[in-house]
DSSP file (Angstrom, degrees, kcal/mol; ACC not computed):
  #  RESIDUE AA STRUCTURE BP1 BP2  ACC     N-H-->O    O-->H-N    N-H-->O    O-->H-N    TCO  KAPPA ALPHA  PHI   PSI    X-CA   Y-CA   Z-CA
    1    1 A M              0   0    0      0, 0.0     2,-0.1     0, 0.0     0, 0.0   0.000 360.0 360.0 360.0 126.8   25.5  -14.7  -35.6
    2    2 A N     >  -     0   0    0      1,-0.1     4,-2.0     4,-0.0     5,-0.2  -0.319 360.0 -97.7 -89.5 177.7   22.5  -16.9  -34.8
    3    3 A A  H  > S+     0   0    0      1,-0.2     4,-2.0     2,-0.2     5,-0.1   0.849 120.6  53.5 -66.4 -35.8   19.4  -15.8  -32.9
    4    4 A E  H  > S+     0   0    0      2,-0.2     4,-2.3     1,-0.2    -1,-0.2   0.913 108.8  48.7 -67.3 -41.2   20.6  -17.3  -29.5
    5    5 A T  H  > S+     0   0    0      1,-0.2     4,-2.5     2,-0.2    -2,-0.2   0.916 111.7  50.1 -65.7 -42.7   23.9  -15.4  -29.6
    6    6 A G  H  X S+     0   0    0     -4,-2.0     4,-1.9     1,-0.2    -1,-0.2   0.878 111.2  48.7 -60.2 -39.8   22.0  -12.2  -30.4
    7    7 A A  H  X S+     0   0    0     -4,-2.0     4,-2.4     2,-0.2    -2,-0.2   0.906 110.7  50.1 -66.9 -42.8   19.6  -12.8  -27.5
    8    8 A V  H  X S+     0   0    0     -4,-2.3     4,-2.5     1,-0.2    -2,-0.2   0.914 111.4  48.8 -64.5 -43.4   22.5  -13.5  -25.1
    9    9 A Q  H  X S+     0   0    0     -4,-2.5     4,-2.0     2,-0.2    -1,-0.2   0.871 109.9  52.3 -65.0 -35.7   24.3  -10.3  -26.2
   10   10 A A  H  X S+     0   0    0     -4,-1.9     4,-1.8     2,-0.2    -2,-0.2   0.922 110.6  47.6 -62.5 -46.2   21.1   -8.3  -25.7
   11   11 A I  H  X S+     0   0    0     -4,-2.4     4,-2.3     1,-0.2    -2,-0.2   0.913 110.6  52.3 -64.2 -42.3   20.7   -9.7  -22.2
   12   12 A G  H  X S+     0   0    0     -4,-2.5     4,-1.9     1,-0.2    -1,-0.2   0.881 106.6  53.3 -58.8 -41.3   24.4   -8.9  -21.5
   13   13 A A  H  X S+     0   0    0     -4,-2.0     4,-0.7     1,-0.2    -1,-0.2   0.892 110.5  47.0 -63.2 -39.8   23.8   -5.3  -22.6
   14   14 A I  H >< S+     0   0    0     -4,-1.8     3,-0.7     1,-0.2    -2,-0.2   0.902 111.5  50.5 -68.8 -39.6   20.9   -4.9  -20.2
   15   15 A A  H 3< S+     0   0    0     -4,-2.3    -1,-0.2     1,-0.2    -2,-0.2   0.824 107.8  53.8 -68.5 -29.7   22.9   -6.4  -17.4
   16   16 A D  H 3< S+     0   0    0     -4,-1.9    -1,-0.2    -5,-0.2    -2,-0.2   0.639  98.7  69.9 -78.9 -13.3   25.8   -4.1  -18.0
   17   17 A A    XX  +     0   0    0     -3,-0.7     3,-1.2    -4,-0.7     4,-0.6  -0.804  57.1 178.5-107.3  91.8   23.5   -1.0  -17.8
   18   18 A P  H >> S+     0   0    0      0, 0.0     4,-1.1     0, 0.0     3,-0.7   0.790  79.2  63.3 -65.6 -25.7   22.4   -0.6  -14.2
   19   19 A S  H 34 S+     0   0    0      1,-0.2     6,-0.2     2,-0.2     5,-0.1   0.784  93.7  63.1 -68.7 -22.4   20.5    2.6  -15.1
   20   20 A A  H <4 S+     0   0    0     -3,-1.2    -1,-0.2     1,-0.2    -5,-0.1   0.778 105.9  44.8 -68.7 -26.5   18.2    0.5  -17.3
   21   21 A M  H << S+     0   0    0     -3,-0.7    -1,-0.2    -4,-0.6    -2,-0.2   0.719 121.5  36.0 -89.3 -21.1   17.1   -1.4  -14.3
   22   22 A A  S >< S-     0   0    0     -4,-1.1     3,-2.1     3,-0.1    -1,-0.2  -0.627  76.8-164.1-133.0  75.7   16.5    1.5  -12.0
   23   23 A P  T 3  S+     0   0    0      0, 0.0    -3,-0.1     0, 0.0    -4,-0.0  -0.333  79.4  23.6 -60.8 140.4   15.2    4.5  -13.9
   24   24 A G  T 3  S+     0   0    0      1,-0.3     3,-0.1    -5,-0.1    -5,-0.1   0.262  93.4 122.0  90.4 -12.7   15.6    7.7  -11.9
   25   25 A A  S <  S-     0   0    0     -3,-2.1    -1,-0.3    -6,-0.2    -3,-0.1  -0.577  74.6 -95.9 -82.4 148.9   18.4    6.3   -9.7
   26   26 A P    >   -     0   0    0      0, 0.0     3,-0.9     0, 0.0    -1,-0.1  -0.305  32.1-120.4 -59.7 145.8   21.7    8.2   -9.8
   27   27 A A  T 3  S+     0   0    0      1,-0.3     4,-0.1    -3,-0.1    -8,-0.1   0.832 111.3  45.7 -60.0 -34.7   24.3    6.8  -12.2
   28   28 A G  T 3  S+     0   0    0      2,-0.1    -1,-0.3     0, 0.0     3,-0.0   0.603  91.4 101.3 -87.1 -11.7   26.9    6.0   -9.5
   29   29 A A  S <  S-     0   0    0     -3,-0.9     2,-0.2     1,-0.1    -4,-0.0  -0.486  81.7-111.0 -75.5 141.0   24.4    4.5   -7.0
   30   30 A P        -     0   0    0      0, 0.0     2,-0.2     0, 0.0    -1,-0.1  -0.525  35.6-129.2 -70.0 135.7   24.2    0.7   -6.8
   31   31 A S        -     0   0    0     -2,-0.2     3,-0.1     1,-0.1   -12,-0.1  -0.532   5.6-130.3 -87.0 153.5   21.0   -0.6   -8.3
   32   32 A G     >  -     0   0    0      1,-0.3     4,-0.5    -2,-0.2     3,-0.3   0.528  48.6-132.8 -79.5  -6.1   18.8   -3.0   -6.4
   33   33 A G  H  >  -     0   0    0      1,-0.2     4,-2.0     2,-0.2    -1,-0.3  -0.357  46.8 -37.1  85.8-166.1   18.5   -5.2   -9.4
   34   34 A F  H  > S+     0   0    0      1,-0.2     4,-2.8     2,-0.2    -1,-0.2   0.852 132.8  56.4 -65.5 -37.2   15.5   -6.8  -11.0
   35   35 A A  H  > S+     0   0    0     -3,-0.3     4,-2.3     2,-0.2    -1,-0.2   0.900 109.8  45.4 -64.9 -41.5   13.7   -7.5   -7.8
   36   36 A A  H  X S+     0   0    0     -4,-0.5     4,-2.3     2,-0.2    -1,-0.2   0.913 114.3  48.9 -67.7 -42.5   13.8   -3.9   -6.7
   37   37 A W  H  X S+     0   0    0     -4,-2.0     4,-2.2     2,-0.2    -2,-0.2   0.933 112.7  47.8 -61.1 -46.9   12.7   -2.7  -10.1
   38   38 A F  H  X S+     0   0    0     -4,-2.8     4,-2.3     1,-0.2    -2,-0.2   0.890 109.9  52.2 -63.0 -41.1    9.9   -5.2  -10.3
   39   39 A D  H  X S+     0   0    0     -4,-2.3     4,-2.1     1,-0.2    -1,-0.2   0.895 109.9  49.8 -63.5 -40.2    8.7   -4.2   -6.8
   40   40 A A  H  X S+     0   0    0     -4,-2.3     4,-2.1     2,-0.2    -2,-0.2   0.903 110.3  50.0 -63.6 -39.3    8.7   -0.6   -7.8
   41   41 A Q  H  X S+     0   0    0     -4,-2.2     4,-2.2     2,-0.2    -2,-0.2   0.890 110.0  49.5 -68.1 -38.8    6.7   -1.3  -10.9
   42   42 A V  H  X S+     0   0    0     -4,-2.3     4,-2.6     2,-0.2    -1,-0.2   0.886 110.5  52.5 -65.6 -38.0    4.1   -3.4   -9.0
   43   43 A G  H  X S+     0   0    0     -4,-2.1     4,-2.1     2,-0.2    -2,-0.2   0.902 108.9  48.7 -64.6 -39.7    3.8   -0.5   -6.5
   44   44 A Q  H  X S+     0   0    0     -4,-2.1     4,-2.4     2,-0.2    -2,-0.2   0.888 110.6  51.2 -65.6 -40.0    3.2    2.0   -9.3
   45   45 A L  H  X S+     0   0    0     -4,-2.2     4,-2.5     2,-0.2    -2,-0.2   0.946 110.3  49.2 -61.0 -46.8    0.5   -0.3  -10.7
   46   46 A N  H  X S+     0   0    0     -4,-2.6     4,-2.4     1,-0.2    -2,-0.2   0.887 110.3  50.9 -61.1 -39.0   -1.2   -0.6   -7.4
   47   47 A T  H  X S+     0   0    0     -4,-2.1     4,-2.3     2,-0.2    -1,-0.2   0.912 110.8  48.5 -63.2 -43.8   -1.1    3.2   -7.0
   48   48 A R  H  X S+     0   0    0     -4,-2.4     4,-2.5     2,-0.2    29,-0.2   0.915 112.2  48.4 -65.3 -42.8   -2.7    3.7  -10.4
   49   49 A L  H  X S+     0   0    0     -4,-2.5     4,-2.4     1,-0.2    -2,-0.2   0.918 112.6  48.4 -63.1 -43.1   -5.4    1.1   -9.7
   50   50 A A  H  X S+     0   0    0     -4,-2.4     4,-2.5    -5,-0.2    -1,-0.2   0.885 111.3  50.5 -64.9 -38.3   -6.2    2.8   -6.3
   51   51 A S  H  X S+     0   0    0     -4,-2.3     4,-2.2     2,-0.2    -2,-0.2   0.908 110.7  48.4 -66.2 -41.3   -6.3    6.2   -7.9
   52   52 A A  H  X S+     0   0    0     -4,-2.5     4,-2.5    21,-0.3    -2,-0.2   0.935 112.4  49.2 -63.9 -44.0   -8.7    5.0  -10.6
   53   53 A E  H  X S+     0   0    0     -4,-2.4     4,-2.4     1,-0.2    -2,-0.2   0.925 110.9  49.8 -59.7 -44.7  -10.9    3.3   -7.9
   54   54 A Q  H  X S+     0   0    0     -4,-2.5     4,-2.3     1,-0.2    -1,-0.2   0.895 109.8  51.5 -61.1 -41.4  -10.9    6.5   -5.9
   55   55 A G  H  X S+     0   0    0     -4,-2.2     4,-2.3     2,-0.2    -1,-0.2   0.906 109.6  49.5 -61.8 -45.0  -11.9    8.5   -8.9
   56   56 A V  H  X S+     0   0    0     -4,-2.5     4,-2.6     2,-0.2    -1,-0.2   0.903 110.8  50.2 -62.4 -41.0  -14.8    6.2   -9.7
   57   57 A Q  H  X S+     0   0    0     -4,-2.4     4,-1.7     1,-0.2    -2,-0.2   0.904 111.3  47.9 -66.2 -39.5  -16.0    6.4   -6.1
   58   58 A Q  H  X>S+     0   0    0     -4,-2.3     5,-2.7     2,-0.2     6,-1.1   0.869 111.0  51.5 -66.7 -36.4  -15.9   10.2   -6.2
   59   59 A L  H ><5S+     0   0    0     -4,-2.3     3,-0.7     4,-0.2    -2,-0.2   0.906 109.9  49.3 -63.4 -43.8  -17.7   10.2   -9.5
   60   60 A A  H 3<5S+     0   0    0     -4,-2.6    -1,-0.2     1,-0.2    -2,-0.2   0.832 111.8  48.3 -66.6 -31.2  -20.4    8.0   -8.1
   61   61 A A  H 3<5S-     0   0    0     -4,-1.7    -1,-0.2    -5,-0.2    -2,-0.2   0.572 115.5-116.6 -84.4  -8.2  -20.8   10.2   -5.1
   62   62 A G  T <<5S+     0   0    0     -3,-0.7    -3,-0.2    -4,-0.6    -2,-0.1   0.639  88.0 109.8  84.3  13.6  -20.9   13.3   -7.3
   63   63 A D      < +     0   0    0     -5,-2.7    -4,-0.2    -6,-0.2     2,-0.1   0.464  40.5 117.8 -99.9  -2.8  -17.7   14.8   -5.8
   64   64 A A        -     0   0    0     -6,-1.1     3,-0.2     1,-0.1    -9,-0.0  -0.419  56.3-148.6 -71.4 137.2  -15.5   14.3   -8.9
   65   65 A A  S    S+     0   0    0      1,-0.3     2,-0.3    -2,-0.1    -1,-0.1   0.889  79.9   7.7 -69.1 -39.0  -14.1   17.5  -10.4
   66   66 A S     >  -     0   0    0      1,-0.1     4,-1.6    -3,-0.0    -1,-0.3  -0.979  50.3-150.3-150.7 130.5  -14.1   16.2  -13.9
   67   67 A L  H  > S+     0   0    0     -2,-0.3     4,-2.5     1,-0.2     5,-0.2   0.860 103.5  60.1 -64.3 -34.3  -15.3   13.1  -15.7
   68   68 A H  H  > S+     0   0    0      1,-0.2     4,-2.2     2,-0.2    -1,-0.2   0.922 104.2  48.1 -59.5 -46.4  -12.4   13.5  -18.1
   69   69 A D  H  > S+     0   0    0      2,-0.2     4,-2.3     1,-0.2    -1,-0.2   0.888 111.6  50.4 -61.8 -40.2   -9.8   13.2  -15.3
   70   70 A V  H  X S+     0   0    0     -4,-1.6     4,-2.1     1,-0.2    -1,-0.2   0.902 110.8  48.6 -64.0 -42.6  -11.5   10.1  -14.0
   71   71 A M  H  X S+     0   0    0     -4,-2.5     4,-2.4     2,-0.2    -2,-0.2   0.886 110.2  51.6 -67.7 -37.6  -11.6    8.5  -17.4
   72   72 A I  H  X S+     0   0    0     -4,-2.2     4,-2.6     2,-0.2    -2,-0.2   0.934 110.9  47.4 -63.9 -45.1   -7.9    9.3  -17.9
   73   73 A R  H  X S+     0   0    0     -4,-2.3     4,-2.1     1,-0.2   -21,-0.3   0.877 111.9  51.2 -64.8 -35.0   -6.9    7.7  -14.6
   74   74 A M  H  X S+     0   0    0     -4,-2.1     4,-2.3     2,-0.2    -1,-0.2   0.911 111.2  47.4 -66.0 -42.4   -9.1    4.6  -15.4
   75   75 A E  H  X S+     0   0    0     -4,-2.4     4,-2.7     2,-0.2     5,-0.2   0.896 110.6  51.5 -68.5 -39.1   -7.4    4.3  -18.8
   76   76 A E  H  X S+     0   0    0     -4,-2.6     4,-2.4     1,-0.2    -1,-0.2   0.918 112.1  47.0 -59.8 -42.5   -3.9    4.6  -17.3
   77   77 A A  H  X S+     0   0    0     -4,-2.1     4,-2.4   -29,-0.2    -2,-0.2   0.898 112.4  50.2 -65.9 -39.7   -4.8    1.9  -14.8
   78   78 A R  H  X S+     0   0    0     -4,-2.3     4,-2.5     2,-0.2    -2,-0.2   0.919 112.8  45.1 -63.3 -46.7   -6.2   -0.3  -17.5
   79   79 A L  H  X S+     0   0    0     -4,-2.7     4,-2.3     2,-0.2    -2,-0.2   0.902 112.5  51.8 -65.5 -41.5   -3.1    0.0  -19.7
   80   80 A S  H  X S+     0   0    0     -4,-2.4     4,-2.2    -5,-0.2    -2,-0.2   0.929 111.1  48.3 -59.7 -45.9   -0.7   -0.5  -16.7
   81   81 A F  H  X S+     0   0    0     -4,-2.4     4,-2.4     1,-0.2    -2,-0.2   0.929 110.3  50.8 -62.4 -45.8   -2.6   -3.7  -15.8
   82   82 A Q  H  X S+     0   0    0     -4,-2.5     4,-2.3     1,-0.2    -1,-0.2   0.885 109.4  51.2 -60.5 -38.7   -2.5   -5.0  -19.3
   83   83 A L  H  X S+     0   0    0     -4,-2.3     4,-2.4     2,-0.2    -1,-0.2   0.912 109.7  50.0 -62.8 -42.9    1.3   -4.3  -19.4
   84   84 A A  H  X S+     0   0    0     -4,-2.2     4,-2.3     2,-0.2    -2,-0.2   0.878 110.8  49.3 -64.9 -37.8    1.7   -6.2  -16.2
   85   85 A V  H  X S+     0   0    0     -4,-2.4     4,-2.6     2,-0.2    -1,-0.2   0.922 112.1  47.5 -66.3 -44.4   -0.3   -9.2  -17.5
   86   86 A Q  H  X S+     0   0    0     -4,-2.3     4,-2.3     2,-0.2    -2,-0.2   0.895 111.4  51.6 -64.4 -39.4    1.7   -9.2  -20.8
   87   87 A F  H  X S+     0   0    0     -4,-2.4     4,-2.3     2,-0.2    -2,-0.2   0.936 110.7  48.2 -60.9 -48.3    5.0   -9.0  -18.7
   88   88 A R  H  X S+     0   0    0     -4,-2.3     4,-2.6     1,-0.2    -2,-0.2   0.906 110.4  51.7 -59.4 -43.0    3.8  -12.0  -16.6
   89   89 A N  H  X S+     0   0    0     -4,-2.6     4,-2.4     1,-0.2    -1,-0.2   0.915 110.7  48.1 -63.8 -40.1    2.9  -14.0  -19.7
   90   90 A R  H  X S+     0   0    0     -4,-2.3     4,-2.3     2,-0.2    -1,-0.2   0.892 110.9  50.0 -66.0 -39.3    6.3  -13.4  -21.2
   91   91 A V  H  X S+     0   0    0     -4,-2.3     4,-2.6     2,-0.2    -2,-0.2   0.917 112.1  48.6 -65.1 -42.8    8.1  -14.3  -18.1
   92   92 A L  H  X S+     0   0    0     -4,-2.6     4,-2.8     1,-0.2    -2,-0.2   0.903 110.6  50.9 -64.4 -40.5    6.1  -17.6  -17.9
   93   93 A E  H  X S+     0   0    0     -4,-2.4     4,-2.3    -5,-0.2    -1,-0.2   0.915 111.0  47.7 -63.2 -41.3    6.8  -18.4  -21.5
   94   94 A A  H  X S+     0   0    0     -4,-2.3     4,-2.4     2,-0.2    -2,-0.2   0.908 112.2  50.0 -67.0 -40.2   10.5  -17.9  -20.9
   95   95 A Y  H  X S+     0   0    0     -4,-2.6     4,-2.4     2,-0.2    -2,-0.2   0.935 111.2  48.9 -60.5 -46.0   10.4  -20.1  -17.8
   96   96 A Q  H  X S+     0   0    0     -4,-2.8     4,-1.5     1,-0.2    -2,-0.2   0.909 110.7  50.4 -62.0 -40.8    8.5  -22.8  -19.7
   97   97 A E  H  X S+     0   0    0     -4,-2.3     4,-0.9     1,-0.2    -1,-0.2   0.909 110.2  49.1 -65.4 -40.0   11.0  -22.7  -22.5
   98   98 A V  H >< S+     0   0    0     -4,-2.4     3,-0.7     1,-0.2    -1,-0.2   0.909 110.4  52.1 -66.3 -38.3   14.0  -23.0  -20.1
   99   99 A M  H 3< S+     0   0    0     -4,-2.4    -1,-0.2     1,-0.2    -2,-0.2   0.790 106.7  53.6 -67.8 -26.5   12.2  -25.9  -18.5
  100  100 A R  H 3< S+     0   0    0     -4,-1.5    -1,-0.2    -5,-0.2    -2,-0.2   0.661  85.7 107.7 -81.1 -15.8   11.8  -27.6  -21.8
  101  101 A M    <<  -     0   0    0     -4,-0.9     2,-0.5    -3,-0.7    -3,-0.0  -0.326  69.4-131.4 -64.2 142.6   15.5  -27.4  -22.7
  102  102 A Q              0   0    0      1,-0.1    -1,-0.1    -2,-0.0    -2,-0.1  -0.836 360.0 360.0 -98.7 132.5   17.4  -30.6  -22.5
  103  103 A V              0   0    0     -2,-0.5    -1,-0.1     0, 0.0    -2,-0.0   0.420 360.0 360.0 -99.0 360.0   20.6  -30.5  -20.6
């Protein structure tokens, strides 16, 4: 088995598992697919970024309950953003590779 066959089988396994695309969704419910999953992930990223921003504003105003909590929210937002950037980079690389393929 070559690398391309293994990659195709791995993609097929992901496509056959609807719960992998929609974590938290009931097993019998139809999944919204990649677009719905991606939309949910971007929404979570936005929520984390807004929460971190709110924490920084509260800290600057002197209203923050704990510096520790604010730093944790900032780190979660930073890591989520880095993950989103790496995901985007991988998608762009895959797109560019597909575009380079000769038909």
